[in-house]
BADREN-648865 format. One record per residue (C-alpha): x, y, z; residue in three letters; residue number from 1. Coordinates in Angstrom, 2 decimals. Each point is the difference from the previous one (the first is absolute). Layout:
<pts>
+---------+---------+---------+------+-----+
:       X :       Y :       Z : code : pos :
+---------+---------+---------+------+-----+
:       X :       Y :       Z :  Ala : NUM :
...
+---------+---------+---------+------+-----+
</pts>
This chain:
<pts>
+---------+---------+---------+------+-----+
:       X :       Y :       Z : code : pos :
+---------+---------+---------+------+-----+
:   -2.00 :  -13.35 :   44.65 :  Met :   1 :
:   -1.78 :    2.23 :   -2.18 :  Thr :   2 :
:    2.36 :    0.32 :   -2.40 :  Thr :   3 :
:    1.26 :   -3.72 :   -0.91 :  Trp :   4 :
:   -2.34 :   -1.61 :    1.04 :  Trp :   5 :
:   -1.66 :    0.35 :   -3.75 :  Pro :   6 :
:    3.12 :   -1.87 :   -1.29 :  Tyr :   7 :
:   -0.58 :   -2.69 :    2.63 :  Ala :   8 :
:   -3.34 :   -0.33 :   -1.48 :  Arg :   9 :
:    1.15 :    0.21 :   -3.53 :  Leu :  10 :
:    2.98 :   -2.55 :    0.87 :  Ala :  11 :
:   -2.61 :   -2.58 :    1.55 :  Ala :  12 :
:   -2.59 :    0.29 :   -3.16 :  Ala :  13 :
:    3.03 :   -0.64 :   -2.58 :  Ala :  14 :
:    0.95 :   -3.21 :    2.21 :  Leu :  15 :
:   -3.53 :   -0.78 :    0.00 :  Gly :  16 :
:   -0.68 :    0.17 :   -3.67 :  Leu :  17 :
:    3.37 :   -1.86 :   -1.05 :  Ala :  18 :
:   -1.33 :   -2.81 :    2.11 :  Ala :  19 :
:   -3.38 :   -0.17 :   -1.65 :  Ile :  20 :
:    2.06 :    0.04 :   -3.10 :  Ile :  21 :
:    2.11 :   -2.50 :    0.93 :  Ala :  22 :
:   -2.86 :   -2.44 :    0.90 :  Gln :  23 :
:   -2.01 :    0.80 :   -3.09 :  Leu :  24 :
:    3.03 :   -0.58 :   -2.47 :  Ser :  25 :
:    0.55 :   -3.28 :    2.23 :  Arg :  26 :
:   -4.02 :   -0.50 :   -0.55 :  Ser :  27 :
:    0.35 :    0.13 :   -3.98 :  Ile :  28 :
:    3.08 :   -1.71 :   -0.05 :  Glu :  29 :
:   -2.16 :   -3.05 :    1.47 :  Asn :  30 :
:   -2.28 :    0.46 :   -2.14 :  Ala :  31 :
:    2.07 :   -0.22 :   -3.45 :  Leu :  32 :
:    1.43 :   -2.97 :    0.86 :  Met :  33 :
:   -3.08 :   -1.74 :    0.93 :  Ala :  34 :
:   -1.22 :   -2.86 :   -2.20 :  Thr :  35 :
:   -3.64 :    0.16 :    0.71 :  Thr :  36 :
:   -2.46 :    2.56 :   -1.89 :  Glu :  37 :
:   -1.46 :    1.04 :    3.09 :  Trp :  38 :
:    3.57 :    0.75 :    1.92 :  Gly :  39 :
:    1.42 :    1.58 :   -3.44 :  Gln :  40 :
:   -3.44 :    2.63 :    0.19 :  His :  41 :
:    2.06 :    2.77 :    0.85 :  Leu :  42 :
:   -3.57 :    2.54 :    0.53 :  Pro :  43 :
:   -1.00 :   -2.43 :    2.38 :  Thr :  44 :
:    3.35 :   -0.19 :    1.82 :  Val :  45 :
:    0.46 :    3.81 :    0.34 :  Ala :  46 :
:   -3.68 :   -0.01 :    0.93 :  Ala :  47 :
:    0.45 :   -2.27 :    2.90 :  Asn :  48 :
:    3.71 :    2.15 :    1.16 :  Phe :  49 :
:   -2.15 :    2.74 :   -0.05 :  Leu :  50 :
:   -2.63 :   -1.51 :    2.17 :  Ser :  51 :
:    1.96 :   -0.75 :    2.78 :  Phe :  52 :
:   -0.66 :    2.09 :    3.06 :  Phe :  53 :
:    3.80 :    0.52 :    0.85 :  Thr :  54 :
:    0.95 :    1.48 :   -3.33 :  Ile :  55 :
:   -3.04 :    2.45 :   -0.62 :  Leu :  56 :
:    1.01 :    1.41 :    3.70 :  Ser :  57 :
:    3.05 :    0.03 :   -0.52 :  Asn :  58 :
:   -0.62 :    1.86 :   -3.36 :  Leu :  59 :
:   -2.15 :    2.49 :    1.54 :  Leu :  60 :
:    2.52 :    0.59 :    2.89 :  Ala :  61 :
:    2.33 :    0.54 :   -2.33 :  Ala :  62 :
:   -1.60 :    2.29 :   -1.84 :  Ile :  63 :
:   -1.93 :    2.25 :    2.91 :  Val :  64 :
:    3.79 :    0.28 :    1.15 :  Leu :  65 :
:    1.05 :    1.40 :   -2.97 :  Ile :  66 :
:   -2.74 :    2.29 :    0.03 :  Ile :  67 :
:    0.37 :    1.16 :    3.84 :  Ala :  68 :
:    3.49 :    0.19 :   -0.82 :  Ala :  69 :
:   -0.57 :    2.76 :   -2.99 :  Ile :  70 :
:   -2.43 :    1.71 :    2.16 :  Trp :  71 :
:    2.35 :    0.06 :    2.92 :  Gly :  72 :
:    2.83 :    1.74 :   -2.43 :  Leu :  73 :
:   -2.15 :    2.52 :   -1.41 :  Arg :  74 :
:   -1.02 :    0.78 :    3.35 :  Arg :  75 :
:    3.12 :   -0.24 :    1.98 :  Arg :  76 :
:    0.10 :    3.86 :    0.55 :  Arg :  77 :
:   -3.09 :    0.17 :    2.16 :  Asp :  78 :
:   -1.12 :   -2.33 :    3.24 :  Ser :  79 :
:   -3.51 :   -0.99 :   -1.10 :  Gln :  80 :
:   -1.28 :   -3.16 :    0.73 :  Pro :  81 :
:   -0.49 :   -2.45 :   -2.81 :  Glu :  82 :
:   -3.40 :    0.67 :   -2.35 :  Pro :  83 :
:   -2.97 :   -2.15 :    1.21 :  Asn :  84 :
:    0.00 :   -1.87 :   -3.57 :  Trp :  85 :
:    3.50 :   -1.08 :    0.75 :  Leu :  86 :
:   -0.13 :   -0.95 :    3.64 :  Ala :  87 :
:   -3.15 :   -2.54 :   -0.87 :  Val :  88 :
:    2.26 :   -1.29 :   -2.97 :  Leu :  89 :
:    2.95 :   -0.70 :    2.85 :  Leu :  90 :
:   -2.46 :   -1.73 :    2.52 :  Val :  91 :
:   -1.14 :   -2.31 :   -3.09 :  Cys :  92 :
:    3.17 :   -0.57 :   -0.93 :  Ala :  93 :
:    1.51 :   -0.51 :    3.81 :  Ser :  94 :
:   -2.46 :   -2.23 :    0.56 :  Thr :  95 :
:   -0.11 :   -2.43 :   -2.69 :  Tyr :  96 :
:    3.66 :   -0.45 :    0.16 :  Met :  97 :
:    0.22 :   -0.34 :    3.75 :  Ile :  98 :
:   -2.97 :   -2.95 :   -0.60 :  Val :  99 :
:    2.08 :   -1.26 :   -2.65 :  Thr : 100 :
:    3.29 :   -0.21 :    1.94 :  Gly : 101 :
:   -2.11 :   -1.63 :    3.20 :  Ile : 102 :
:   -2.20 :   -2.69 :   -2.42 :  Val : 103 :
:    3.04 :   -1.11 :   -1.71 :  Tyr : 104 :
:    2.14 :   -0.59 :    2.75 :  Asn : 105 :
:   -2.30 :   -1.74 :    2.15 :  Thr : 106 :
:   -1.90 :   -1.55 :   -2.49 :  Leu : 107 :
:    1.87 :   -0.51 :   -3.31 :  Leu : 108 :
:    3.52 :    0.05 :    1.40 :  Arg : 109 :
:    0.65 :   -3.96 :   -0.03 :  Gly : 110 :
:   -2.08 :   -0.92 :   -2.78 :  Val : 111 :
:    2.40 :   -1.53 :   -2.78 :  Val : 112 :
:    0.17 :    1.18 :   -3.67 :  Leu : 113 :
:    1.56 :   -1.89 :   -3.44 :  Pro : 114 :
:    3.38 :    1.18 :    0.00 :  Gln : 115 :
:    0.32 :    3.04 :   -2.48 :  Gly : 116 :
:   -3.26 :    1.33 :    0.59 :  Val : 117 :
:    0.47 :    2.80 :    2.41 :  Thr : 118 :
:    3.11 :    2.41 :   -0.13 :  Val : 119 :
:    1.88 :   -0.67 :    3.41 :  Pro : 120 :
:    1.02 :    4.27 :    0.50 :  Trp : 121 :
:   -3.57 :    0.88 :   -1.74 :  Ser : 122 :
:   -1.94 :   -1.80 :    2.51 :  Asn : 123 :
:    1.89 :    0.96 :    2.91 :  Glu : 124 :
:   -0.86 :    3.91 :   -1.05 :  Val : 125 :
:   -3.70 :   -0.27 :   -0.67 :  Leu : 126 :
:   -0.88 :   -1.93 :    3.16 :  His : 127 :
:    2.78 :    1.11 :    2.78 :  Val : 128 :
:    2.00 :    3.11 :   -1.46 :  Val : 129 :
:   -2.46 :    1.87 :   -1.67 :  Phe : 130 :
:   -2.85 :   -0.31 :    2.93 :  Pro : 131 :
:    2.67 :    0.95 :    2.60 :  Leu : 132 :
:    0.80 :    3.01 :   -1.75 :  Phe : 133 :
:   -3.84 :    1.25 :   -0.46 :  Leu : 134 :
:   -0.12 :   -1.11 :    4.00 :  Leu : 135 :
:    3.14 :    2.34 :    0.89 :  Ala : 136 :
:   -1.85 :    2.45 :   -2.73 :  Asp : 137 :
:   -3.60 :    0.27 :    2.26 :  Leu : 138 :
:    2.58 :    0.58 :    3.05 :  Leu : 139 :
:    2.49 :    2.30 :   -0.85 :  Phe : 140 :
:   -0.96 :    1.57 :   -3.45 :  Ala : 141 :
:   -0.74 :    4.04 :    1.00 :  Pro : 142 :
:   -2.73 :    2.15 :   -0.87 :  Arg : 143 :
:   -2.42 :   -2.92 :    1.19 :  Arg : 144 :
:   -3.97 :    1.16 :   -0.43 :  Arg : 145 :
:   -2.38 :   -1.32 :    2.43 :  Ala : 146 :
:   -3.05 :   -1.70 :   -1.55 :  Leu : 147 :
:   -3.24 :   -0.42 :    1.27 :  Pro : 148 :
:   -0.75 :   -3.69 :    0.87 :  Trp : 149 :
:   -2.07 :   -0.65 :   -3.06 :  Arg : 150 :
:    3.09 :   -0.40 :   -1.91 :  Ala : 151 :
:    0.33 :   -3.20 :    1.23 :  Val : 152 :
:   -3.42 :   -1.15 :   -1.53 :  Ala : 153 :
:    1.65 :    1.72 :   -3.51 :  Ile : 154 :
:    2.81 :   -2.40 :    0.30 :  Ala : 155 :
:   -1.78 :   -3.04 :    0.45 :  Thr : 156 :
:   -2.01 :    0.82 :   -3.62 :  Ile : 157 :
:    2.99 :   -1.60 :   -1.98 :  Phe : 158 :
:    0.37 :   -3.26 :    1.88 :  Pro : 159 :
:   -3.55 :   -0.67 :   -0.50 :  Ile : 160 :
:    0.26 :    0.40 :   -3.51 :  Val : 161 :
:    2.74 :   -2.01 :   -0.62 :  Trp : 162 :
:   -1.40 :   -3.41 :    2.30 :  Val : 163 :
:   -3.05 :    0.96 :   -2.26 :  Val : 164 :
:    1.75 :   -0.03 :   -3.32 :  Tyr : 165 :
:    2.31 :   -3.46 :    1.20 :  Thr : 166 :
:   -2.57 :   -1.88 :    0.84 :  Met : 167 :
:   -2.12 :    0.29 :   -3.12 :  Ile : 168 :
:    2.82 :   -0.26 :   -2.41 :  Arg : 169 :
:    1.99 :   -2.73 :    1.41 :  Ala : 170 :
:   -2.35 :   -2.59 :   -1.39 :  Asn : 171 :
:    0.17 :    1.89 :   -3.33 :  Leu : 172 :
:    3.83 :   -0.65 :   -0.23 :  Ile : 173 :
:    2.00 :   -3.04 :   -0.95 :  Ile : 174 :
:    2.97 :    0.22 :    2.10 :  Ala : 175 :
:    3.16 :    0.39 :   -1.93 :  Pro : 176 :
:    2.10 :   -2.43 :    1.97 :  Ala : 177 :
:   -1.99 :   -2.64 :    0.57 :  Thr : 178 :
:   -2.88 :   -0.08 :   -2.56 :  Gly : 179 :
:   -2.70 :    0.07 :    2.87 :  Glu : 180 :
:   -3.65 :    1.05 :   -1.00 :  Ala : 181 :
:    0.67 :    3.35 :    2.72 :  Trp : 182 :
:    2.65 :    2.05 :    1.16 :  Trp : 183 :
:    0.43 :    1.70 :    3.15 :  Tyr : 184 :
:    2.62 :    2.54 :    0.82 :  Pro : 185 :
:    0.55 :   -1.23 :    3.59 :  Tyr : 186 :
:   -0.29 :   -3.97 :    1.49 :  Pro : 187 :
:   -1.94 :    2.06 :    2.81 :  Phe : 188 :
:   -3.20 :    0.60 :   -2.55 :  Leu : 189 :
:   -0.10 :   -3.17 :   -1.57 :  Asn : 190 :
:   -2.85 :   -2.26 :    0.90 :  Pro : 191 :
:    1.18 :   -3.21 :   -1.59 :  His : 192 :
:    3.16 :   -0.04 :    2.81 :  Leu : 193 :
:   -1.23 :    1.85 :    2.61 :  Val : 194 :
:   -1.76 :   -2.20 :    2.86 :  Pro : 195 :
:   -3.71 :    0.63 :   -0.13 :  Gly : 196 :
:    0.01 :    1.24 :   -3.41 :  Gly : 197 :
:   -1.79 :    3.77 :   -0.57 :  Tyr : 198 :
:   -0.64 :    0.14 :    3.59 :  Leu : 199 :
:    3.53 :   -0.82 :    1.09 :  Gly : 200 :
:    0.82 :    2.73 :   -2.80 :  Val : 201 :
:   -2.60 :    2.42 :    1.65 :  Ala : 202 :
:    1.76 :   -0.44 :    3.10 :  Gly : 203 :
:    3.31 :    1.24 :   -1.63 :  Tyr : 204 :
:   -1.85 :    3.23 :   -1.49 :  Ile : 205 :
:   -1.75 :    0.64 :    3.46 :  Val : 206 :
:    3.21 :   -0.14 :    1.32 :  Gly : 207 :
:    2.10 :    2.15 :   -2.70 :  Ile : 208 :
:   -2.89 :    2.16 :    0.79 :  Ala : 209 :
:    0.37 :    0.76 :    3.53 :  Ile : 210 :
:    3.69 :    0.31 :   -0.55 :  Ala : 211 :
:   -0.61 :    2.58 :   -2.94 :  Ile : 212 :
:   -2.58 :    1.65 :    2.60 :  Ile : 213 :
:    2.33 :    0.12 :    2.38 :  Gly : 214 :
:    2.94 :    1.03 :   -1.69 :  Val : 215 :
:   -1.43 :    2.71 :   -1.71 :  Ala : 216 :
:   -1.40 :    1.55 :    3.74 :  Cys : 217 :
:    3.72 :   -0.01 :    1.12 :  Phe : 218 :
:    1.08 :    1.78 :   -3.14 :  Val : 219 :
:   -2.89 :    3.04 :    0.95 :  Val : 220 :
:    0.85 :   -0.29 :    3.24 :  Trp : 221 :
:    3.81 :    0.64 :   -0.65 :  Val : 222 :
:   -0.81 :    2.56 :   -2.48 :  Gly : 223 :
:   -2.43 :    1.85 :    2.57 :  Arg : 224 :
:    2.29 :   -0.27 :    2.82 :  Arg : 225 :
:    2.89 :    1.39 :   -2.10 :  Arg : 226 :
:   -1.53 :    2.81 :   -1.98 :  Gly : 227 :
:   -2.17 :    0.99 :    2.34 :  Ser : 228 :
:    2.69 :    2.79 :    1.27 :  Ala : 229 :
:    0.56 :    1.00 :   -3.74 :  Thr : 230 :
:   -4.03 :    0.20 :   -0.57 :  Asp : 231 :
:   -0.22 :    2.20 :    3.23 :  Thr : 232 :
:    2.95 :    2.44 :   -1.16 :  Val : 233 :
:   -1.92 :    0.07 :   -2.94 :  Ser : 234 :
:   -3.38 :    1.07 :    1.18 :  Gly : 235 :
:   -2.07 :   -3.36 :   -0.97 :  Ser : 236 :
:   -0.52 :   -3.40 :    2.22 :  Arg : 237 :
:   -1.58 :   -3.22 :   -1.31 :  Pro : 238 :
:   -3.43 :   -0.75 :   -0.30 :  Gln : 239 :
:   -1.71 :   -3.00 :    0.86 :  Gly : 240 :
+---------+---------+---------+------+-----+
</pts>
């Protein structure tokens, strides 16, 4: 598995990037066909596209898998576990992608969008196929390094920053598709839609935060279980 897993990572990353590009192309195409000034504003459309947690998570995962694949190919002649910095990146990427799959398939799968807004195959890759590969990578990728439990805290930094950014930016943007004086990437973050307004949104945020922490704990736990034997051979043990 050590010899071919890097190629599986490269293939998965290529598929993820292709799905991102396909969806970005569709978003730009829709903007060019829009009849309103705010709908045609490409900088806002592009910024909104890059404000989706799904897109950012998939982009990060693709980049991390490429880096991990290159490292694996360059070090394929030895059996050393992945370096700490790479193990932390993989924990973050795996956590965000697994959460993306869970949130989409529990909260967003039934949300009806206007026809032509999404690319169907891209949508499935970004929300199902790629998250499943990251789960498989967590469970089966060779040379996994065991990390201390503080890696869970590191994995929570980006989601916290993203939520703060999203809630502040939302009321500064005119929605390209509707012209509303706000734009939220997901309906469960929109206080104009969620019962209870901001209090209801806070409930969703707390629930998703618990999910992120829980998934991060699971990812680190799996890494410690799988990496402990390797680390014992190499003379090191995870601390914390």
